[in-house]
Structures are given as structure tokens and as C-alpha cells.
C-alpha positions in Angstrom: 0.0 0.0 0.0 3.0 2.3 0.0 3.0 2.7 3.8 6.1 4.6 4.8 6.6 5.9 1.3 7.5 9.6 1.3 5.1 12.0 -0.1 6.2 13.9 -3.2 5.7 17.6 -3.5 2.9 17.0 -6.0 1.2 14.6 -3.7 1.3 17.0 -0.8 0.0 19.9 -3.1 -2.9 17.7 -4.2 -3.7 16.8 -0.6 -3.6 20.5 0.4 -5.7 21.4 -2.6 -8.4 18.9 -1.5 -8.1 19.9 2.1 -8.7 23.6 1.1 -12.1 22.6 -0.4 -14.7 24.3 1.7 -16.8 21.2 2.0 -13.9 19.2 3.3 -13.0 21.9 5.8 -16.5 22.0 7.1 -16.6 18.2 7.5 -13.2 18.3 9.3 -14.3 21.1 11.7 -15.2 19.5 15.0 -15.3 16.0 13.6 -13.8 13.4 16.0 -14.5 10.4 13.9 -13.2 11.4 10.6 -12.4 8.1 8.8 -15.1 8.8 6.2 -13.7 12.2 5.5 -10.2 10.9 4.8 -11.6 8.1 2.7 -13.2 10.8 0.6 -9.8 12.6 0.4 -8.1 9.4 -0.6 -10.8 8.9 -3.4 -10.2 12.4 -4.7 -6.4 11.7 -4.7 -7.0 8.5 -6.6 -8.9 10.5 -9.3 -5.7 12.5 -9.7 -3.6 9.3 -10.0 -2.3 9.3 -6.4 -2.6 6.0 -4.5 -2.8 6.8 -0.8 -5.1 5.2 1.7 -7.2 7.1 4.2 -4.7 6.5 7.1 -1.9 7.9 5.1 -3.9 11.0 4.2 -5.0 11.5 7.8 -1.4 11.1 9.1 0.0 13.6 6.5 -2.8 16.0 7.3 -2.1 15.7 11.1 1.7 16.1 10.5 1.2 19.2 8.4 -1.0 20.8 11.0 1.3 19.8 13.9 4.4 21.2 12.1 2.6 24.4 11.3 1.4 24.9 14.9 4.8 24.1 16.3 6.3 26.7 14.0 3.6 29.2 15.0 4.5 28.8 18.7 8.2 28.9 18.0 7.8 32.1 16.0 5.7 33.7 18.7 8.5 33.3 21.2 11.3 34.3 18.8 9.6 37.1 17.0 11.0 36.8 13.4 10.6 33.4 11.9 13.8 31.5 12.1 12.7 28.6 10.0 9.8 27.8 7.8 8.2 24.5 6.8 7.6 23.3 3.3 4.0 24.4 2.2 3.8 26.8 5.1 1.9 29.4 3.1 -0.7 27.0 1.9 -1.3 25.5 5.3 -1.3 29.0 6.8 -4.0 30.0 4.3 -6.2 27.1 5.1 -5.9 27.2 8.9 -6.4 31.0 9.0 -9.5 30.5 6.9 -8.7 33.5 4.6 -11.7 34.8 2.6 -12.1 33.3 -0.8 -10.7 35.3 -3.7 -12.1 35.7 -7.1 -10.8 32.2 -8.2 -12.4 30.6 -5.1 -9.0 30.2 -3.4 -8.2 32.7 -0.8 -4.4 32.6 -1.3 -3.8 33.5 -4.8 -0.2 34.5 -4.3 0.4 31.0 -2.9 2.5 28.5 -4.8 -0.4 26.1 -4.4 -2.2 27.5 -7.4 0.7 27.2 -9.7 1.7 23.9 -8.2 -1.7 22.5 -8.8 -1.7 23.6 -12.4 1.7 22.0 -12.9 0.4 18.9 -11.2 -2.6 18.5 -13.5 -0.4 19.1 -16.5 1.8 16.1 -15.4 -1.1 13.8 -15.2 -2.2 14.3 -18.9 
């Protein structure tokens, strides 16, 4: 099943793109039993040619959130950010729930949009 297989940048971008979907965010909000949500995320990834099971999706999601929150705390204490995680801007945008822009995505300057376009080009 690819357990323990590292996530490529394109796989992470696809996961973040699905996570940014308003319906997915609403489902995740306050959900304690979220297996069905991550099964849906895994199905959407499969449609993009990415074979990940729901547990892998949930683990990656949790790790991204944990790393983001740890950096937020660290940066609060240090003032200026000393280090930044990969995909920080995209995760920041989702977790801060920025208002949607004209394209439907609130972080238009984010590398997520361009990364997603590149991602879909690679699948063709």
C-alpha cells in the first residue's frame, strides 16, 4: 500500500488542494470520527492518480497541522521566523481561513495554485 513511502511535493500539493475545499474543511471542523472524510480525500487523490489510503492521508494532514502549529509557537517566542516548513503558506492560508478570492481560493499569491496547475499538466 506504499506505507512509509515519502510524499512527493505534487502529492502534498494535491492533498492540500483537496483539504482547502470548503466542504472538506466544514466536514473536518469539529469531527472526532473522521475516517469517512479521509476516505473521501483518498478517493479524490486516486482520481488524480495518487494512490494513498485514508490512514496515510490522515497522518499527512495531522503532521502538516502539527508542524505548522509548532512553528507558529516557536515564531511567537522568537519574533521573526527563524525557519519555515515546506508548504507553510498553503497550510497557513487554510488554517487561518482567509476569505475566498475571485478564483475561489483565498491565497492567490500562494504557490499552491501554480503547483496545482503543474500537477494537472503532469497527469495528462
